[in-house]
C-alpha positions in Angstrom: -37.3 34.4 29.3 -38.1 33.7 32.9 -40.8 35.9 34.5 -39.6 37.9 37.6 -41.0 36.6 40.8 -43.1 39.2 42.7 -41.8 39.6 46.3 -44.6 39.7 48.9 -44.0 42.9 50.9 -46.9 42.7 53.4 -46.6 40.8 56.7 -47.7 37.2 56.3 -48.0 33.9 58.0 -47.7 30.6 56.2 -48.1 26.8 56.7 -46.5 24.0 54.7 -48.8 21.2 55.3 -47.2 17.8 54.4 -49.8 15.1 54.3 -50.3 11.7 52.7 -51.5 13.1 49.3 -49.8 16.4 49.0 -47.4 19.0 50.5 -49.3 22.3 50.3 -47.9 25.7 51.1 -50.4 28.4 51.9 -49.3 32.0 52.8 -51.9 34.6 53.8 -51.6 38.2 55.0 -51.6 38.7 58.7 -54.7 40.9 58.3 -56.2 38.8 55.5 -58.3 35.6 55.2 -57.2 32.0 54.6 -59.8 32.2 51.8 -57.5 34.6 49.9 -53.9 33.4 50.0 -51.2 35.5 48.5 -49.2 32.3 47.7 -50.4 28.8 47.1 -48.0 26.0 46.1 -48.7 22.2 46.0 -46.6 19.1 45.4 -48.4 15.8 44.9 -47.5 12.9 47.1 -48.6 9.3 47.6 -47.2 8.4 51.0 -50.0 5.9 51.5 -48.2 3.7 49.0 -44.9 4.1 50.7 -45.9 2.8 54.2 -45.0 -0.8 54.8 -46.7 -3.4 57.0 -44.7 -2.2 60.0 -45.8 1.4 59.5 -42.4 2.6 58.2 -42.1 5.1 55.4 -39.9 3.8 52.7 -36.7 5.4 51.4 -38.5 6.4 48.3 -41.3 8.0 50.4 -38.7 9.9 52.5 -37.1 11.2 49.3 -40.5 12.4 48.0 -41.2 14.2 51.3 -37.8 15.8 51.1 -38.3 17.0 47.5 -41.8 18.3 48.4 -40.5 20.3 51.4 -37.7 21.7 49.3 -40.1 22.7 46.6 -42.6 24.3 48.9 -40.0 26.2 51.0 -38.2 27.2 47.8 -41.4 28.8 46.5 -41.8 30.7 49.8 -38.2 32.0 49.7 -38.5 33.1 46.1 -41.4 35.3 47.1 -39.6 36.7 50.1 -41.5 34.7 52.7 -39.3 33.3 55.4 -41.6 32.5 58.3 -43.4 29.2 57.5 -44.7 26.6 59.9 -43.7 23.2 58.4 -46.5 20.9 59.6 -46.3 17.1 59.1 -49.6 15.3 59.6 -50.3 11.7 60.7 -48.9 9.9 57.7 -45.4 11.1 58.9 -46.2 11.7 62.6 -47.4 8.1 63.1 -44.8 6.4 61.0 -42.5 4.1 63.1 -39.5 5.9 61.6 -40.8 9.4 62.1 -37.7 10.6 63.9 -35.5 9.4 61.0 -37.8 11.2 58.5 -37.5 14.5 60.4 -33.8 14.1 60.7 -33.2 13.3 57.1 -35.5 16.1 55.8 -33.7 18.6 58.1 -30.3 17.5 56.9 -31.2 17.9 53.3 -33.4 21.0 53.4 -32.6 22.8 56.7 -36.3 22.5 57.6 -37.3 20.6 60.7 -40.8 19.2 60.2 -43.1 19.8 63.2 -45.9 17.7 64.6 -49.2 18.5 66.4 -50.8 16.0 68.7 -54.2 14.6 67.5 -55.9 16.6 70.3 -54.3 19.8 69.1 -55.3 19.1 65.5 -58.9 18.7 66.8 -58.7 22.0 68.6 -57.4 23.8 65.5 -60.2 22.2 63.3 -62.7 23.6 65.8 -61.1 27.1 65.5 -61.4 26.9 61.7 -65.1 25.8 61.9 -66.0 28.4 64.4 -64.5 31.2 62.2 -66.2 29.8 59.1 -69.7 29.5 60.6 -69.3 32.5 63.0 -70.3 33.1 66.6 -74.0 33.0 65.7 -73.8 29.3 64.7 -74.2 28.3 68.4 -72.6 25.1 69.8 -70.5 23.1 67.4 -69.5 19.5 67.2 -66.7 19.2 64.7 -65.7 15.9 62.9 -62.6 15.4 60.9 -61.8 12.0 59.2 -58.1 11.9 58.3 -56.0 9.1 56.9 -54.5 8.0 60.2 -56.9 9.4 62.8 -60.3 11.0 63.4 -60.4 14.3 65.3 -63.4 15.3 67.3 -64.0 18.7 69.0 -66.9 20.5 70.5 -67.7 23.8 72.3 -69.9 26.8 72.6 -67.4 29.6 72.2 -64.2 30.5 70.4 -62.3 27.5 71.6 -63.2 23.8 72.0 -64.0 22.5 75.5 -63.8 18.9 74.2 -61.2 17.5 71.9 -60.3 13.9 71.1 -58.3 12.0 68.5 -59.4 8.4 67.6 -57.4 5.7 65.8 -60.1 5.5 63.1 -58.5 7.1 60.0 -59.6 6.0 56.6 -56.1 4.8 55.5 -55.5 3.0 58.8 -58.9 1.3 58.8 -58.4 0.2 55.2 -55.0 -1.3 56.1 -56.1 -3.0 59.2 -59.7 -4.1 58.4 -60.3 -4.0 54.6 -57.0 -4.9 52.8 -57.1 -6.1 49.2 -59.1 -5.3 46.1 -62.2 -7.2 47.3 -63.6 -7.1 50.8 -66.0 -9.6 52.5 -69.3 -8.7 54.0 -68.0 -10.1 57.3 -65.1 -7.7 57.4 -67.4 -4.7 56.5 -69.8 -5.7 59.3 -66.9 -6.1 61.8 -65.5 -2.6 61.0 -68.9 -1.1 61.3 -69.4 -2.5 64.7 -65.9 -1.5 65.8 -66.2 2.1 64.5 -69.6 2.6 66.1 -68.3 1.3 69.5 -65.3 3.6 69.5 -67.3 6.7 68.4 -70.1 6.0 70.9 -67.7 5.9 73.8 -65.8 9.0 72.6 -68.7 11.2 71.9 -70.4 10.3 75.1 -67.8 12.6 76.8 -68.8 15.6 74.6 -70.8 17.8 76.9 -72.5 20.1 74.4 -76.3 20.2 74.0 -77.9 20.3 70.5 -74.8 21.3 68.6 -74.5 22.1 64.9 -72.5 19.1 63.5 -69.8 20.1 61.1 -67.5 18.0 59.0 -64.0 19.1 58.0 -62.1 16.7 55.8 -61.6 15.6 52.2 -63.2 12.3 53.1 -66.5 13.9 54.2 -66.4 16.3 51.3 -66.1 13.5 48.8 -68.8 11.4 50.5 -71.1 14.4 50.4 -70.5 14.8 46.7 -71.0 11.0 46.2 -74.3 11.3 48.1 -75.7 14.0 45.8 -74.3 17.3 46.9 -73.6 19.6 44.0 -70.0 20.8 43.4 -69.2 24.3 44.7 -72.4 24.5 46.7 -73.0 24.4 50.4 -72.8 20.7 51.1 -74.5 18.5 53.6 -74.1 14.8 54.2 -77.0 12.7 55.6 -76.8 9.4 57.2 -79.5 7.7 55.1 -77.8 8.7 51.8 -74.4 7.6 53.1 -75.7 4.3 54.4 -77.1 3.4 51.0 -73.7 3.8 49.4 -71.7 1.5 51.8 -72.8 -1.8 50.2 -72.2 -0.3 46.7 -68.7 0.8 47.6 -68.0 -2.6 49.2 -69.0 -4.3 46.0 -66.5 -2.3 43.8 -62.7 -2.5 43.5 -60.9 0.8 44.0 -60.5 1.4 40.3 -64.3 1.4 39.9 -64.9 3.5 43.0 -62.8 6.2 41.3 -65.4 6.5 38.6 -68.0 7.5 41.0 -69.0 11.2 41.6 -66.7 12.9 44.0 -64.3 10.0 44.7 -60.8 10.9 43.6 -58.5 8.2 42.2 -55.9 8.8 45.0 -58.5 8.2 47.7 -60.6 5.5 46.1 -59.0 2.6 47.9 -59.9 4.1 51.3 -63.4 5.4 50.4 -65.2 2.4 51.9 -63.4 2.7 55.2 -64.0 6.4 55.3 -67.7 5.9 54.6 -68.0 3.3 57.4 -66.3 5.7 59.9 -68.5 8.5 58.7 -71.6 6.3 59.2 -70.6 5.7 62.8 -70.0 9.4 63.4 -73.3 10.4 61.9 -75.2 7.7 63.7 -74.0 9.0 67.1 -74.0 12.7 66.2 -77.6 13.1 64.9 -77.8 11.9 61.3 -76.4 14.8 59.3 -73.3 17.0 59.0 -72.7 20.3 57.3 -69.5 20.3 55.3 -66.9 23.1 56.2 -64.1 23.7 53.6 -61.7 24.7 56.4 -59.8 22.3 58.5 -56.6 22.0 60.7 -54.3 23.9 58.3 -56.8 26.8 58.3 -57.1 26.8 62.0 -53.4 26.9 62.4 -53.2 29.8 59.9 -55.8 31.7 61.9 -54.0 31.0 65.1 -50.7 32.2 63.6 -52.5 35.4 62.4 -53.9 36.0 65.9 -50.4 35.7 67.4 -48.8 38.0 64.8 -51.4 40.7 65.4 -51.0 40.4 69.2 -47.2 40.7 68.8 -47.6 43.8 66.6 -49.9 45.4 69.1 -47.4 44.7 71.9 -44.6 46.3 69.9 -46.8 49.4 69.1 -47.8 49.8 72.8 -44.1 49.6 73.9 -43.0 52.1 71.3 
């Protein structure tokens, strides 16, 4: 006997976040917290395996995205939720056949995936971090290592005054610099130099004195766990701890990295590149980073909540 699906009656906002490893639907009340969703649905993906050497997503990958979007939106509709922001992140946005993917998914599901620029993703990650740590946290410098890009944002108030997107994502750097099961010390050294050069140039434009450095990504969360942070506790990643792990990660094939604390099997192949990029960020940013569990999706949810409340106030004032 099928259990009846409870309809969500209160006003909500929602995001279907389609990334490399999952399509996750999160729905929260307009007056609630992203920490307390009223609906949470996830479909596993492995789009990193479906991108060819030219950056095209395969037909199988497109079919997986389509099925995941249909599953997520179906869950929303069954619960009476109709207003969902269908966000596609860099694994789709940066694919050379991105337009074809969007067109096919829309034709099959009626849902047109939407993209944010890397800069806008950085700004939303800053919003999420600011709300998480609060106004009393002072100036923030926010770091987010994704699969395709790295987002940087900084500011003193509610919104970032500096935002950049860098082509240093863990998946991209693995593909371009560290392909194969085994990597040479020469390639590792070259990527370390490249990442440090790009990060140094980018962060030189962040005009924020003595900021609290915050990390918002699965990559940084897993590296913090690898470096000794306890699960479900406030995490911090330090440069010295991270640096000690880079040669150890380089010496292991992905299958063995997945046996290490905090490193998931799906992300093990890009853990070394992620650690090298994180090393560059921490080297320039002061040597340690506090891990924030919120990121771009949460910043988008918070922004959608703000807009919904503002719209409701406008209607009330006009009545």
